[in-house]
C-alpha positions as CSV (number, residue, x, y, z in Angstrom):
1,M,-33.0,61.2,22.1
2,V,-32.8,60.1,25.7
3,K,-36.1,58.2,25.3
4,T,-34.7,56.3,22.4
5,D,-31.5,55.4,24.2
6,L,-33.6,54.2,27.2
7,Y,-35.9,52.2,24.9
8,E,-32.9,50.5,23.2
9,A,-31.3,49.7,26.6
10,C,-34.6,48.1,27.8
11,K,-34.8,46.1,24.6
12,I,-31.3,44.8,25.0
13,K,-31.9,43.9,28.7
14,A,-35.1,42.1,27.8
15,F,-33.3,40.2,25.0
16,I,-30.5,39.1,27.4
17,L,-33.1,38.0,30.0
18,V,-35.0,35.9,27.5
19,E,-31.7,34.5,26.1
20,N,-30.5,33.5,29.7
21,R,-33.9,31.9,30.4
22,L,-33.8,30.0,27.2
23,I,-30.2,28.7,28.0
24,L,-31.4,27.7,31.5
25,L,-34.4,25.9,30.1
26,M,-32.3,24.0,27.5
27,F,-29.8,23.0,30.3
28,I,-32.6,21.7,32.5
29,A,-34.1,19.8,29.5
30,F,-30.8,18.3,28.7
31,M,-30.0,17.2,32.3
32,T,-33.5,15.7,32.7
33,G,-33.2,13.8,29.4
34,C,-29.8,12.4,30.4
35,S,-30.9,11.3,33.8
36,I,-34.2,9.6,32.9
37,E,-32.2,6.5,31.8
38,N,-30.6,6.3,35.3
39,F,-34.0,6.3,37.0
40,D,-35.8,3.8,34.7
41,P,-33.4,0.9,34.1
42,K,-34.7,-2.1,32.3
43,P,-35.6,-4.8,34.8
44,P,-33.7,-8.1,34.7
45,H,-35.0,-10.9,32.4
46,T,-34.8,-13.3,35.3
47,T,-33.4,-13.9,38.8
48,G,-32.2,-16.9,40.6
49,Y,-29.7,-18.7,42.8
50,I,-26.4,-20.0,41.5
51,L,-26.1,-23.8,41.9
52,E,-22.9,-24.3,40.0
53,V,-20.0,-22.2,38.6
54,D,-17.6,-23.3,35.9
55,G,-15.1,-21.4,33.8
56,K,-17.7,-20.4,31.1
57,G,-20.9,-19.9,33.0
58,L,-23.4,-20.4,35.8
59,L,-26.1,-23.0,36.4
60,V,-29.0,-21.1,38.0
61,A,-32.3,-22.1,39.6
62,E,-34.7,-19.4,38.4
63,R,-37.3,-17.7,40.5
64,I,-36.9,-19.5,43.7
65,S,-37.0,-18.2,47.3
66,S,-34.1,-18.3,49.7
67,K,-36.0,-21.0,51.6
68,E,-36.4,-23.1,48.5
69,F,-32.6,-22.6,47.7
70,D,-31.7,-23.8,51.3
71,E,-33.8,-27.0,50.7
72,I,-32.1,-27.9,47.4
73,K,-28.5,-26.5,47.8
74,D,-27.0,-29.9,48.9
75,I,-28.8,-32.0,46.4
76,P,-26.6,-33.2,43.5
77,I,-27.3,-31.4,40.2
78,E,-28.2,-34.7,38.5
79,E,-31.0,-35.2,41.0
80,L,-32.1,-31.6,40.7
81,M,-32.7,-32.1,37.0
82,D,-35.3,-34.8,37.8
83,R,-37.3,-32.2,39.9
84,N,-39.7,-29.7,38.5
85,L,-37.2,-26.8,38.8
86,S,-36.6,-24.1,36.2
87,L,-32.8,-24.4,35.6
88,L,-30.9,-22.2,33.3
89,Y,-27.3,-22.4,32.2
90,I,-26.0,-18.9,31.6
91,T,-22.8,-18.2,29.7
92,Y,-21.1,-15.1,30.7
93,D,-17.7,-13.5,30.0
94,D,-16.6,-13.0,33.6
95,V,-17.9,-15.5,36.2
96,K,-14.9,-15.0,38.6
97,G,-16.9,-12.9,41.1
98,F,-19.7,-15.4,41.5
99,K,-20.1,-18.4,43.8
100,V,-22.6,-21.0,44.6
101,G,-25.5,-19.6,46.7
102,N,-25.3,-16.1,45.3
103,E,-28.7,-14.6,44.4
104,I,-28.4,-12.8,41.1
105,D,-30.3,-10.7,38.6
106,I,-29.7,-11.6,34.9
107,W,-30.1,-9.5,31.8
108,L,-29.9,-11.7,28.7
109,D,-28.1,-10.9,25.5
110,G,-31.2,-11.1,23.4
111,E,-34.2,-12.7,24.9
112,E,-33.9,-16.2,23.5
113,I,-33.4,-19.2,25.8
114,E,-32.4,-22.4,24.1
115,A,-35.1,-24.9,24.4
116,S,-33.2,-27.6,26.3
117,Y,-33.1,-28.7,29.9
118,P,-31.5,-26.9,31.5
119,G,-32.3,-24.0,29.2
120,K,-29.3,-22.2,27.8
121,A,-28.7,-18.4,27.3
122,K,-26.0,-15.8,27.1
123,A,-26.1,-13.0,29.6
124,M,-25.0,-9.4,28.8
125,K,-25.1,-8.4,32.5
126,I,-25.3,-10.2,35.8
127,E,-25.6,-8.4,39.2
128,L,-25.5,-9.8,42.7
129,K,-28.7,-9.0,44.6
130,K,-28.2,-7.2,47.9
């Protein structure tokens, strides 16, 4: 009878050990699954420098260097439109924190850019580059 009690006790301990490991494994899988999104964000659709800010959006020169921005920053917008620059007018809900000269990353709301010059699109997210 002592052997049977010992055998039953060992089975219970083994079950508890397996159960605890299973819970730990599920916790690790859950945490890894939740954190993957933080480590692999979608890249921005485009980047650029702000040339003009109005109450509804931003005029951005896309994919230019800081040196190129310094060369064009004092040129009137009308003259810039005659140059071979990729200009994009971005509508965005909150443009208060942005100013001319900021370098930004832009995530579009959809991926369609209206075929006009400058192109027009709506942003779902805009971040200042550091």
